[in-house]
N, C-alpha and C positions, 0 to 999 in steps of 0.2 A: 446588646444593641436593641433599641425599641423597634418593633415591626414597622411602624410608619416611617421612621428614619431610614431604615434599610430600604424600603420600597422607593422612597424619594431619591436616595442615592443611586439605586439601580437604574432609574430612568435616565441617568446621565450616560450610562454605558450601553443603552439599548441598541443603538445603530452604529456602534463602533466598527463592526466588521464591514460596514459598507463604505467606510472612509477610504479615500485614495491616499497613497504615500505622500503626495504633495500636500493634501489637506492636513495630514497628521503632522508634517513638518511645519506647516503654517501655525497650527495650534501650539506646537511645542515652542516655536519661536515667540509667539505672543505671550505664552505663559512664562517663558524665561525672562522676558523683559519686565513683566508684571512682578515676578519674584525679585528681580534685581532692584527694582525701585522700592519695593517694600523693605527688603533687608538693608538697603543702603541707609534708609531713614530710621529703621527700628533697631538695628544692631550696631552697637559701638564698634565691635570688632571689624565688621565688614566696612563700615564707613572709614575707619582709620586705615585698614588694609588697602582699600581702593584709592583713598586719597594719597597714600604713600606711593602709589603707582601713577599718580597724575590724573586720576579719574574724578571728574566733577559731576555734580547732579545733572547738569545740562547735557552730559555725555551719555547718560544711561539708555536713552531710547535708541541710540546708534551703536552702542557697544555690541560686539559679537562675543560669544563665549571664549574664543581663543585669545581675546584681548585681556582676559582676566587672569589673575594669578591662581595657581593650583593650591588647594589646601589638603592637609593630611589629618588623620585621626589625632595625632599628637597635638597639632595646632588647635583642633577643636576642643580637646580636653584642657590644654594649657590656658586657653582663653574662654573657658566655659561660661563664666559669668558675663563677660562682655559680648559674647556671641549670641546668647539666648535673647529673644526679643521681648520676653517678660522679665523686667528687672527685679521682680519679687522672687524669682527662682534663682537659687545659687547652687553651686556644686556641693557645698557642705550640706545643704538641706536635702538634696537628692540622695547623697551618699548615706545620710542618716536614715532616710526612708528605706533604702535598699538594705542597710545593715539590720534593721529591725522588723522587716516585713518580707516574708517569702511566699505570700499568696499572690499568684499571677493575676488574680481577678481584682485585686485592690489597686486603687489609683492614687497618684500623687497629686493632690489638689485638683482632682478631676482629669489630670493628664495621664496618659499611659507612659510608663517608663520601663526601660529594660537595659540590661548590661550584658556585655559579652566581650570576648577578646578577639574573636575571629581567628585568623591565622597570622596576624601582624605582631602579636606579642604585646600590643598596647591595649589594655582593657578599655572598652568604650561604654559610655553612658548616653542613651538616646531617648528623647522624649517626643511624644505625639500629643497634640492638643486633642480635645474631645472631637472637634470637627474633623481633624485629620484622621483620627482613628476610625471614625464612622465611614469616612471615605475609603480607607484601606479595607475595612470589613466588607463593604459593598463591592469593591473591586475584586476581592477574592471570590465572593459568591458569584458574581457575574462572569468572571473570566476563568476562574480555576475550578471551583466546586460545581457550579451549575446544578444544584440539587433538585430532585423531584419532590414536590410537596406531598407528603403522606401524613395527614393530620392524625390518623388513628394507628399509624405504624411508622413512627419516626425512623429516619435513617440512623443506624447504629455506627457511630464514628469512634474508631480507636486511635488515640494518639500515642505514639511510641517515642519517648524522649524524656528529657528532664521534666519531672512532674512538679517540682517545687522551685520557687525562685522566679525572678522576672527575666526569663529568657524569651527569645522571639517566638519560637514554635509553640510553647505551652501558653504564652500570653495570648497569641492569636487564636489558638484552638479553644481556650477558655471562654472566648467571646463568641464562639459559634452560636448562631441563633437557635434558641431553645424551641422555637416554632418548627424548626426543620430537623434538629439533630438530638439524639440521645447519645451523649458523649461520655466516653470512659478513657481514663489516662493510665498508661502502663509504663513502668520503668524497664528499659531494655537490658539492664545490666545482668540480670539473671535470666538467661535464655530459656531455661526449663520452666521457670515460673511464668515467663512471658507466654510461652506456648500454652501452658495450662490455662492461663487467664483468657487468652484469645479463643481457645476451644470452648470455654464456657460462655464468653460474651457473644461469639459468632457475629463479628462486625460486618457491616455492609461496606464500610470504607476504612481503609488503613492509611494513616498519615504518619510519616516518620523519616528518620535518617535513611539514606540509601543503603548504608552498610547493614543496618538492622533489618530492613526489608529483605536484603540479600540473604541474611541468616535465616529468616523465616522461609524463604524460598527453598533453602536446603532442607529445612525441617518438613516442609510440605512435600518435597520430592521423596523423602524417606518414610513418609507416612505418619510422622509424629504430630504434625499440624493438620487439623481437620476443619478447615474453614474454607468458605467460598465467597470472598469479598467481591463486590461488584466494581470496586474502584480502588486503585493503588496510587497514592500520592507521595512522591519522594521530594525531599528538600534537605538542606543543611550540609551536604557534602556532594562531591562530584559523583554522578551516577555513570560508572564506566560502561563501555559496550558489553564487557563480559558479565557484569552484574545485571545489566538490563536483560540480556539474553536469558540468563539463568532464572530471573524473576518471572519474565513473561512465559517462559517454558513451564515453570512450576504452576503458575496460576492461570495460564491460558488467557492472558489479557495484557493490554498495554499498560505501561507505567507512565503516569503523568508526573513530569519533573518540574518543580517550581524553583525558579531562580529568585532567591531572597537573601536579605541580610538585615541586621538590625537597623542599619542606616536607612533602608527603605525595604519594608517587609515583603513587598511583592514587586518584582521588576520584569518578570517574563515567565514563559511557560513553554514546555515541549510536551505535546500530547501523546506522542508515540515515537519510537525509534525511526520510523519511516518519514517523520515530519521534521522540519527545521525547528530550532529554538527561536521563538518569537519574543522580542523585547518590547515592552510597553513604552515606546518612545513618545506617545502622546502626553504622558504624565511624567516622563523622565527625559533628560537630555544626556545622551551617551556620547563619549568621545574615546578614541583609542590613540594612545601616544607611544612613541618610542622611548629608548633609554635617555634621550636628551629632552624629553617632554614636548617633542614636536608631534603634531598630528600625522598619522600614517595614512596612506591611501586605502580606500575601501577594499576589504578582502585581505588586508595585511594584519598579521597578529601583533598585538602590543598590549600595554597595560591599560586598564579601564579607568576612566573618570566618569562619575555620575553626578547629575544634579536632579534630585527629586523636586519636581515642579509644584507640588502641592504642599510642601513643608515650609511653614513660615515661623513656627515657634522656635525651632532649632534648625535654621536653614543650612543646607550643605551645598555650596556652589562650587562646581568643578572639584569634587571630592575624590581623592585618590583611593581606589580599592586595591586589594592585593591580587585581584583576578587578572588573567590574561585571556584575550580572545581576539577574533577577527569578526567584523560585522559587514553586512551588505544591505542595501535598500531593497525592500520587497513591499508588496501590498497586503494589508495596510501598514503593518509594523515592520521595522527592520529585523533581520535575523542574524544570529551568530552561527558561523559554520565551523568554528573550532573553539574549544574551551578547555582551560586547564586551571589548576590551582585549587585552593581551599580544602585540600585533603590533609589530614593529620597523620602522624605516625603513632603506632602503638608501641608501648614499652613492655618488654617481656622479661619476667623473672622466673627462675626455676628454684623451687624449694629443696631442702635436703633430701626429700623423698623422691625427687625427680618430677614433681608435678608442676606444670606450667601455669603461671599467673600473669595476667595482662592488665595494664592500666589503659582504659579506653581513651582515645584522643579527646573526647568531649569532657572527661573529668579534668583534663589539663587545660583545654582551651577555654573552658567556662570558669576557670579559677578567678576568684575575685575577693579582694579585701579593700577596705577604704584606704585611699592614699596611694594605691598601686599605680605606677606609671608604665612600667614594662615588666615582663617576666619571661623566663625561659627555663624549661625543664630539660635536663640532660642526664641520661643514664651513663655515669662515668665509669662503671665497671659492672660485672654481672650481679653485684649485690649492693650497689649504691645508687642514690638518686640525689641530684643537686638541683635546687631551685634558685636561680638568680633573679633578683628583683631590684628595680630602681624605684624610688619613692619620691613623691612630691614633697616640697618643703612643708613643714608644719605637722607632719605625721610621725610622731616619735615611736608609736607602738605598732606600726605596720609589720615590722619584721617578726615581732612576737606573735601577732595574730596569724601571719603567714605560716609560721612554724607549726601552729596548732592545726591549721587547715591542711598542711602537708601531711601531718601525722594521720589526720582523718582519712586521707586518701589511701594511705598504707593499710589502715585498719579495714577500710571498705573492701580492698582487694585481698586482704588476709596475708599480707607480706611483712607486717610490722616486726615479726620475730626474727627475720633473717635479712632484712634490707635496712641499711643505714641511710637516713635522709637528712639533709641539712639545707638551710637557707643562707644564701650569700647576698649581702647587700652591696650593690655596685652603683656607680654613677650613671652608667648608661649601658645598653645592650645594643651592639652594632650589628650590621649586616655581614654576611659571609663575603669576604673580599673577592673570592673567586666567582661567585654567582650573582652578587649584588642583591641577594634575597635574604630575608630574615627567617630564621628557623625557630619556631616556638617550641618544638619538641625535637630533641636530638637523641636518637636511639644509640645504643652501645654497639660498636662495630668491633668484633673480636679480630685480632690479627691472624 
């Protein structure tokens, strides 16, 4: 991002902390109405969807969010071409870009694009226009990073996560302003190499998955990790109380926890364990619903709907996330007081010599091949792995590509010689009838 663009965007957020809850709600409502009018006229999908529910253009200014239908990731992907507000962008063209490009700094026709599965088992493709991405980068600097300008000694930022491909974390970090940061990227899969690399780099800031930072805390506690970062930023998975306590004890400082997903790369922040989790509801509309899709009273836990109010290229209105939480009104932003979800399971295999090998959840949750609609990993026995996939029409070679990707995972974890893996093509992958939830990763449970 250019410096002048960043500074211009930062001015938008200068006095946010002085806003009242009422003012934030007013801004959110105004922005919601503006977004609704834009998407109704620019998106064929939304125009048809709302028309089918009896909503006319003259109704838009009086519509409240609860009057609108809920959308899901599957709906967004199934109607990708009709939903996007730039008719020149098609799902096929984006998938071709993702298949041939793994550099997170590269853009698709000037737009930032990323893909992920999250924990829903439906791989997602999400785009941000140049304007939207500049907005996001400025919001992160203003509300999350808040860096100190050191022109002759830039802050050393270490990113721990997927270092190749168009994933959310590495894409955002790759765009960290070079005016402020000296950034280095580390793959967390080999913990010993990670420790050695960090000891050499001596980062001022560490940003990565909660589980990886927790592992570093254990290495710090036993003396293997010899760094003194000034800032710890967690995202990508739930930071449990036990993990937070261990990290803060090892590094003697608070952990900043970022609430983000590829649908909206920055939605909230918790600056320490003693503070609540603040959600940025001036630029998002959040709703919590029960199992019947009815809004729940404030403070009651339920499933989350989000509407990013700044996204017009690929608008997501009343979009269903897999997270569950309870929220309440505070000054200036709403807070969540309970949070669950978004954690994956690790699959464990033991080789003939008795050595344990594990497949990290993110190797499975980030699984992607063109045409993939849903997928699910299941360890069906101590030495087998089954990958179920459902595929969109028109993708005849997806199963073959998925089989190769699955073998790549086995080789990466060094279990290919004693673990048998196969891909099963299915029509659809449903939810657990007992819990109503989808499991992307199913560990093996011995009797």
